[in-house]
N, C-alpha and C positions, 0 to 999 in steps of 0.2 A: 504494500500500500504506500502511495507517495506520502512523504512527510508533510505535516501541516505547515503552511507558510502564509504570509500576509498577502492578500490580493490587492491589486491597485483598484482605484475607483472605476476605471474603464472596464476591467475584468469583472468587477462586481455587477456592473450594468449588463455586460454580456451574459453573465450567468443567469440573472433574473429574466432577461429576454428569452434565453433558451428554455427556461422552466415554463414561461408563459406559452411557449410554442409547443409544449408537451414533451420536451426532452427529459429523460429521467435524471434524477439527481446523481446517480452513479456515473452516467455518461458526461454530465456537466463537470463533475469532479475530475474525470479522466482528461477531458479536453483542457481544463485549466491547470492540471498537474497538482491538484491538492487532494486532501483526504475527503471522504464522504461527509464527515462531521462538519467541515468548513461550509459546505454548500447547505447543509441542513440548517445551521445557525444563520447563514446569510438569508435564507428564505424566511425563517421565523422573524428575523429582525425587520425585513421588508414588509411582511404582513402586519407587523405591529406598528411600525413608524412610517411606512410608505417611503422609506429612504434607504439608500444603500451605503450612505456614509457611516463610518464608525462613530460610536458615541464617544464623547470626551473621556479620556482616561486620567485617573489621578496618578500623581507621582511622575518622576522624571523618566522619559523614554529611554530604552536601552540604546547604547551607542554601537553595540556590535550585534551581528545577526547570528542565527543558529549555526551558520557555517563557520563563523569565527569561534563560536563556542566549541564546536567539534575540533577545531584546530587546537584550541587551548587544552582540551582534554587529551588529545592525541599526543601533544608534546609532554604532558605530565605523565602519561602512561608509558611512553617510550623510554623516558629517563626519569624514574620516580623520585630521584633526589634533586630534581631541578627546582630551584626556588622561583617564587612568583616574579621576582625582578628579571630573571633570565627569560622566562616565558613571555613577559611583557615586551622585552626587546625582540624576541623572535616574532611575536605578532606584529610589531611595528615594522620590522624588516620585510615580512611577507605580505602584509596588507596595507601598509602605510596608515594604520589606525593606532592612535596613541591613547591608551587608557591607563588608569592607575593600577598599582599592585593590588589594591583592595578589590577592584573589579575582577582581576584575574582570580583572586581567592574566592570571590563570590560565585563566579562561574564554575569553579571546581567544586565548591560546596553544593551547588545545584545538581551536579553530577554525582553526589554522594562520595566525593573524594575529600579526605581530611588529612591534614599533616600530622603524622604520628611518629613516635620513635620506632625505628626498625627493630625487629627481633634480632638477637645476636646468636651466632653459632660458630663453632670452631672453623678455622680456615683449613679446608680439606682439599688435598690434591686427589688426582685420580687414583694414585697408589693407596692413599688413605681410604678411599671409598671401597676399593677392591678388597683391602684387608678387613675392613668392617664387615663387608658382605660375606667374605669367607669365614670369618669368626662366627657370625650369626648362623650360618648354615651348619657349621660344625657342632654348635650347641643347640640347634633347633629342637632336637628330640630329647634333650635332657629333662629328667623328671625332677620332682621336688626332692626326692632322695639324693639325686646327684648334686643339686645345688646346695643341699644341706651340708655337704662335705667341704664346701669352699670357705676359706677364711679371707674376707675382704678387708683390706687395710688402706689407710690414706693418712696424709697429714693435712692440717687445716690451721690457718692463721686467724686469730680473733683480734680485732682492733678495739681499742677502748672507745673511740669516738668515730663513728662512721654512719652515714645515713644510707640505709639499704632500700629506701622507697616504701617500706611497709608502714612506718610510723606516720600516722595522719592525725590531724586535729580538726575539730569542728570550728568553723569561722564563717562569718557573714562577708558579703562582698565589700571590698575596700578595707578589710581588717587583716591583710596578709602579714603586715609587719608589726602588729601588736605584740607586746612582750609575752603574753600568754599563748601566742600562736606560733612563736619562733622557737626552733630547736637549736640549742647551742652545741658546738663541737669544737674540739681543739684542732690546731693545724697538724697536718701529716698523720691524722688518725689518732694522735695522743698516745702513741705507743701500742705495742701488740705483743701477743704471745703465740707460740706455735705449739700445737699438740699433735700427738700421733695416737691412733686408735685402730682397732680392728674388731670384726664381729663375724659370726656365722649364724646359722639358724638357731643353735642351742648354746653357743659359747660367745663370750666377748672378752676382750683384753682389757687390762687397766688403761686408763687414759694417761699417756706419758707426756710430760712437759719437755719439749725440745728447747734447750738453752743454747743460743748461738746458732751457727750454721751446722746443718746436718750433713756430714761427710759420709762416704762409703764405709770408712772404718768405724765411725761412731754408730752408723746404722747397723753394722754387723754386731758390734760389741755391746751396744746399749739396748737394741730392740730385737734383733733376730735371735740371738742366743738366749737372753733371759726371758723374753716374752713370747715370741712367735713359736719357737720350737715346743715349749710346754703346752701352748694352746693347741697346736696341731696334734700333739699326742693325745690330748683330751678329746679332740674331734674323732679320732680313730685312725686305723691303718690306711684308709683311702682318702685321707685329707688332702686338699688341694690348696696351695698358697697362691693368692692373687695380689700382685702389686702393680703399680703403673710403671711408666717408662721414665720416671724421674732419674736424674743423674746419680744420686746416691744408691738408688735401687738397682741400677745396671752397672755399677762399678765392677771391675774385674775381680777384686777380692771378694765382693759379695756373691758374684756368680760362682766363683770357686768354692766358697763356703756352702752355698746351697747344693752344689753337686756332691760335695763331700758328705753332707748330712743326709743325702737322699731325699730331700724335700721335692715334692712334685709341684712345679710352678706352672700356673696357667698363663699361656701366652695371651697378651692383651694388646689390641691394636693401638697405635699411636693416636693422639688427639681424640681420645674417647672418654673424657671425665664423666660424661653423662651416663655412661654404661655401668658405672660403679654404684651400687645401691647405697654405699656409705655416704654418698653426697646427701641423701635424704636424711640420714642420721645427723650429719653436721647441721643441716638446716633446722631440724626439729630441736636439736640441742640449743642452738642459738635462740630460737623462740622461747624455750622454757627458761633459759637463763635470764633473758631480758624481761620475762613476765614475773619472775620471782625474786629479783634483786633490785636494789636501788642503784642509781647511777654512781659509779665510782669516779673520783676525781684524779686518781693516779693508779699506776699498776700495783703499787704496794698495798693499796686499799682493797685490792681484789682478793687478798689472802690466798694467792696462788702458791702452791707448794712446789719446791724445786728438788724434791727428794727422789725424783726418778720414778721407776715402775713400782708404784705402791697401789693401794686400793683406790678405786674411783672416788671414794668419799674424801680422800686427802688431796685430791687434785680437781677442785671445782673450777669451771671456766669463770673467768672474770665477769663481773656484772655488766649488763648492758653492752655486751660486745657484739661486734658484727664480724663474721668470719669470711675469709676468702680462701678457696681451696688451692692446693699445690699438688 
């Protein structure tokens, strides 16, 4: 069906004349290149007012036509990060029509296009994608019993001050910068702590506080030997150890130690942090800590223990922290 468009006064008169001569509305619409509804409304308006002229309209008339609207939408959809300022310049260059950036935004809003923050995902090459697909196919038929034998581990860093976008306040319009609607935070996150942890379906490791940089030797001596191996023994003889491709995890001395101890390590594709279920544990831990503790003003007030691999009760995460995975 032809798109609806505005008819000139001459074509409105032609259309009414054809209707009086007995030509059908569909045929008139086809001859004038408009939709059937345009001719129906034209005939109704003529029978009511005996005039083909349009009634006065309120508001400022549009400066651009539907054709320019489609051009604006096409430019935005072809390159979705293009700002309104650039689209305005493209429209002026193509049609010699100069409109404001606000007009460009309004035309995009009419097409149900809104400016939003893009979703974020890892930067994956074709090799990464093939490795992910191969890994998924190898584990496609794993049962709950198979996954119960896997010990998932990861490190996570918790910042004292950092806005994660979850914390919201109720405020009225124009009250954005009122004292009770502003969240204060220190520069550079206000300090942070890194913790290491692991879990399986029926076992979990103590939460270990990593002081300083975690090297391959420290990872072997402070985490693998005293924590990981006993936990794997508790899981059973078919236990599988899963770690990511962080540099300390893939150090040569760590690989040699794992081979010497006979630990079965699960191969894990690179750039796949979202495939590790412990990410959900860190997220929930962050929620619980922020919900049950008051804001700390420094790291020492968080009462964080540096005693190493002890019970989880002696290693609480610092209050109101926001975590970032590694």
